[in-house]
C-alpha positions as a Python dict, from the first residue, in 0.01 Angstrom:
ca = {
    (1, 'R'): (0, 0, 0),
    (2, 'P'): (-176, 274, -181),
    (3, 'M'): (-179, 481, 133),
    (4, 'C'): (199, 513, 117),
    (5, 'F'): (179, 677, -231),
    (6, 'S'): (-103, 898, -109),
    (7, 'G'): (96, 1017, 186),
    (8, 'S'): (455, 1051, 31),
    (9, 'F'): (408, 1181, -313),
    (10, 'P'): (222, 1514, -182),
    (11, 'A'): (532, 1584, 6),
    (12, 'C'): (740, 1505, -292),
    (13, 'G'): (545, 1751, -489),
    (14, 'A'): (598, 2027, -232),
    (15, 'W'): (972, 1944, -248),
    (16, 'F'): (967, 1997, -630),
    (17, 'M'): (756, 2324, -601),
    (18, 'Q'): (1067, 2491, -430),
    (19, 'Y'): (1311, 2336, -652),
    (20, 'G'): (1518, 2616, -781),
    (21, 'R'): (1571, 2506, -1150),
    (22, 'S'): (1384, 2526, -1477),
    (23, 'A'): (1016, 2538, -1442),
    (24, 'L'): (967, 2268, -1700),
    (25, 'R'): (1157, 2017, -1507),
    (26, 'R'): (984, 2122, -1187),
    (27, 'W'): (635, 2080, -1325),
    (28, 'G'): (726, 1760, -1491),
    (29, 'W'): (831, 1599, -1151),
    (30, 'I'): (509, 1733, -1003),
    (31, 'A'): (301, 1580, -1283),
    (32, 'L'): (484, 1253, -1218),
    (33, 'C'): (381, 1276, -860),
    (34, 'A'): (18, 1361, -947),
    (35, 'A'): (9, 1056, -1182),
    (36, 'I'): (143, 819, -916),
    (37, 'I'): (-109, 938, -659),
    (38, 'V'): (-399, 907, -915),
    (39, 'L'): (-296, 549, -1015),
    (40, 'A'): (-296, 458, -640),
    (41, 'D'): (-632, 595, -614),
    (42, 'G'): (-518, 860, -343),
    (43, 'R'): (-790, 1114, -360),
    (44, 'F'): (-685, 1276, -35),
    (45, 'G'): (-332, 1261, -149),
    (46, 'L'): (-412, 1455, -463),
    (47, 'L'): (-596, 1715, -239),
    (48, 'L'): (-277, 1752, -59),
    (49, 'L'): (-77, 1799, -355),
    (50, 'L'): (-305, 2076, -473),
    (51, 'V'): (-266, 2232, -136),
    (52, 'A'): (102, 2229, -165),
    (53, 'I'): (85, 2390, -500),
    (54, 'G'): (-160, 2649, -360),
    (55, 'L'): (36, 2734, -60),
    (56, 'H'): (351, 2793, -279),
    (57, 'Y'): (172, 3072, -438),
    (58, 'T'): (25, 3216, -106),
    (59, 'P'): (306, 3372, 76),
    (60, 'A'): (103, 3528, 357),
    (61, 'L'): (18, 3180, 461),
    (62, 'Q'): (383, 3055, 473),
    (63, 'R'): (414, 3095, 849),
    (64, 'P'): (440, 2779, 1055),
    (65, 'L'): (346, 2972, 1372),
    (66, 'V'): (17, 3094, 1204),
    (67, 'L'): (-66, 2746, 1071),
    (68, 'A'): (16, 2608, 1416),
    (69, 'F'): (-342, 2718, 1521),
    (70, 'L'): (-510, 2533, 1244),
    (71, 'P'): (-552, 2200, 1421),
    (72, 'L'): (-737, 2403, 1697),
    (73, 'A'): (-984, 2527, 1448),
    (74, 'I'): (-1010, 2183, 1275),
    (75, 'V'): (-1093, 2010, 1616),
    (76, 'A'): (-1349, 2268, 1706),
    (77, 'F'): (-1518, 2236, 1358),
    (78, 'L'): (-1516, 1851, 1367),
    (79, 'M'): (-1674, 1843, 1707),
    (80, 'G'): (-1934, 2115, 1613),
    (81, 'Y'): (-2019, 1936, 1282),
    (82, 'A'): (-2076, 1591, 1462),
    (83, 'A'): (-2291, 1754, 1711),
    (84, 'F'): (-2504, 1933, 1445),
    (85, 'V'): (-2525, 1620, 1235),
    (86, 'D'): (-2621, 1393, 1528),
    (87, 'A'): (-2884, 1643, 1644),
    (88, 'A'): (-3038, 1657, 1293),
    (89, 'G'): (-3029, 1270, 1296),
    (90, 'I'): (-2833, 1234, 970),
    (91, 'A'): (-2647, 899, 918),
    (92, 'G'): (-2286, 901, 803),
    (93, 'G'): (-2119, 681, 536),
    (94, 'N'): (-1790, 594, 369),
    (95, 'T'): (-1747, 940, 217),
    (96, 'Y'): (-1556, 1261, 307),
    (97, 'G'): (-1841, 1368, 507),
    (98, 'G'): (-1875, 1045, 678),
    (99, 'R'): (-1507, 1049, 774),
    (100, 'L'): (-1537, 1391, 916),
    (101, 'L'): (-1861, 1281, 1110),
    (102, 'Y'): (-1655, 975, 1260),
    (103, 'A'): (-1368, 1204, 1359),
    (104, 'G'): (-1589, 1453, 1531),
    (105, 'R'): (-1802, 1179, 1710),
    (106, 'V'): (-1501, 1027, 1853),
    (107, 'L'): (-1372, 1355, 1978),
    (108, 'N'): (-1710, 1430, 2140),
    (109, 'H'): (-1708, 1101, 2323),
    (110, 'L'): (-1371, 1158, 2491),
    (111, 'D'): (-1378, 1242, 2860),
    (112, 'V'): (-1131, 1432, 3057),
    (113, 'L'): (-886, 1151, 3132),
    (114, 'D'): (-885, 1066, 2746),
    (115, 'W'): (-781, 1420, 2656),
    (116, 'L'): (-503, 1399, 2920),
    (117, 'G'): (-387, 1064, 2784),
    (118, 'M'): (-433, 925, 3141),
    (119, 'K'): (-668, 628, 3041),
    (120, 'V'): (-580, 295, 2916),
    (121, 'Q'): (-758, 272, 2576),
    (122, 'S'): (-934, -44, 2473),
    (123, 'V'): (-984, 111, 2123),
    (124, 'V'): (-712, 249, 1897),
    (125, 'Y'): (-837, 536, 1679),
    (126, 'F'): (-668, 455, 1354),
    (127, 'D'): (-911, 670, 1154),
    (128, 'S'): (-897, 979, 1371),
    (129, 'G'): (-553, 1115, 1412),
    (130, 'Y'): (-646, 1387, 1646),
    (131, 'A'): (-814, 1136, 1894),
    (132, 'Y'): (-519, 887, 1864),
    (133, 'S'): (-279, 1181, 1947),
    (134, 'V'): (-442, 1310, 2264),
    (135, 'T'): (-549, 955, 2399),
    (136, 'Q'): (-185, 824, 2355),
    (137, 'I'): (25, 1112, 2474),
    (138, 'G'): (-222, 1360, 2614),
    (139, 'L'): (-325, 1715, 2493),
    (140, 'V'): (-71, 1909, 2685),
    (141, 'A'): (225, 1703, 2535),
    (142, 'V'): (71, 1731, 2178),
    (143, 'L'): (34, 2113, 2219),
    (144, 'V'): (393, 2156, 2355),
    (145, 'A'): (554, 1959, 2082),
    (146, 'W'): (346, 2099, 1818),
    (147, 'F'): (417, 2468, 1896),
    (148, 'A'): (784, 2393, 1976),
    (149, 'L'): (809, 2252, 1610),
    (150, 'A'): (627, 2555, 1469),
    (151, 'R'): (849, 2792, 1636),
    (152, 'S'): (1166, 2609, 1511),
    (153, 'L'): (1023, 2607, 1156),
    (154, 'D'): (890, 2974, 1167),
    (155, 'A'): (1256, 3096, 1214),
    (156, 'R'): (1336, 2986, 869),
    (157, 'A'): (1001, 3074, 684),
    (158, 'S'): (1139, 3369, 524),
    (159, 'Q'): (1363, 3130, 306),
    (160, 'Y'): (1173, 2810, 294),
    (161, 'Y'): (815, 2694, 238),
    (162, 'L'): (821, 2330, 305),
    (163, 'G'): (822, 2386, 668),
    (164, 'A'): (476, 2552, 622),
    (165, 'F'): (358, 2283, 407),
    (166, 'A'): (446, 2014, 674),
    (167, 'M'): (249, 2196, 928),
    (168, 'L'): (-52, 2210, 682),
    (169, 'Y'): (1, 1845, 579),
    (170, 'V'): (-5, 1725, 942),
    (171, 'S'): (-303, 1916, 1025),
    (172, 'L'): (-528, 1787, 739),
    (173, 'S'): (-385, 1420, 760),
    (174, 'L'): (-474, 1391, 1127),
    (175, 'V'): (-835, 1452, 1034),
    (176, 'I'): (-879, 1112, 883),
    (177, 'S'): (-592, 895, 982),
    (178, 'N'): (-324, 850, 1247),
    (179, 'S'): (-68, 766, 969),
    (180, 'M'): (151, 1057, 1053),
    (181, 'W'): (262, 857, 1365),
    (182, 'S'): (397, 591, 1125),
    (183, 'I'): (727, 585, 965),
    (184, 'K'): (571, 486, 615),
    (185, 'A'): (384, 819, 591),
    (186, 'S'): (597, 1073, 797),
    (187, 'A'): (972, 971, 767),
    (188, 'L'): (1004, 1103, 411),
    (189, 'L'): (819, 1424, 494),
    (190, 'W'): (1048, 1502, 799),
    (191, 'F'): (1351, 1394, 613),
    (192, 'M'): (1262, 1646, 334),
    (193, 'V'): (1197, 1922, 595),
    (194, 'G'): (1526, 1869, 769),
    (195, 'Q'): (1723, 1858, 436),
    (196, 'T'): (1560, 2167, 318),
    (197, 'L'): (1658, 2355, 633),
    (198, 'Q'): (2014, 2272, 550),
    (199, 'A'): (1991, 2286, 175),
    (200, 'R'): (2213, 2483, -67),
    (201, 'P'): (2062, 2799, -215),
    (202, 'A'): (1919, 2628, -511),
    (203, 'F'): (1639, 2474, -294),
    (204, 'R'): (1554, 2803, -120),
    (205, 'R'): (1229, 2986, -193),
    (206, 'K'): (1436, 3303, -209),
    (207, 'S'): (1796, 3275, -258),
    (208, 'A'): (2025, 3519, -90),
    (209, 'P'): (2272, 3710, -337),
    (210, 'V'): (2619, 3603, -328),
    (211, 'A'): (2858, 3872, -225),
    (212, 'A'): (3157, 3955, -445),
    (213, 'P'): (3510, 3880, -312),
    (214, 'A'): (3687, 4167, -158),
    (215, 'A'): (3967, 4337, -353),
    (216, 'D'): (4237, 4218, -118),
    (217, 'E'): (4119, 3855, -170),
    (218, 'L'): (4200, 3871, -545),
    (219, 'S'): (4536, 3737, -673),
    (220, 'P'): (4752, 3957, -910),
    (221, 'S'): (4641, 3747, -1194),
    (222, 'G'): (4271, 3842, -1121),
    (223, 'G'): (4148, 3506, -981),
    (224, 'V'): (4033, 3448, -629),
    (225, 'R'): (4299, 3315, -369),
}
């Protein structure tokens, strides 16, 4: 499905952005990711790839704990945007603006039990990831899991940037889809995040210098024991 390419290859692009080898090889792989996304007509995926590139060159934003507050701002914006559009009597459509409007309208129509995940849902919100998340497991559980994840990734933020991208990727993806809860979209992303946190220095954003061996560790022939 085209959605699989649109969801997976921005994560691949972010992976190659922190690839610690030649710039030519890195940008060649990123160009391949972009080509696959374009051929799959993944407009949102191409936007996420551009976000990955921009985030790599913006160290001040590479803090998962800071980005953890982004979904709160996004939800507030969606609800305010939908309320404004509805008050103005403007109709939506199958555009980016229409998708934002739908997501905001769904959030505005949730009641307290919906937000707490305590009501049996007759409708599944496939096209509104935020509404799907809170109605399925509740707002409290979502916030606890989200900030726990942000804290664990933030501890390694000085060396890695893919964790920050994961937070941004999820925050934006949940606006238009619940695909982050499916294995086809999220498995590769979280595999890359886990692999990066355990990776060798070549995959680090800033490689730590390697200490020289102590004098007593050298053999008489000059080699290392």
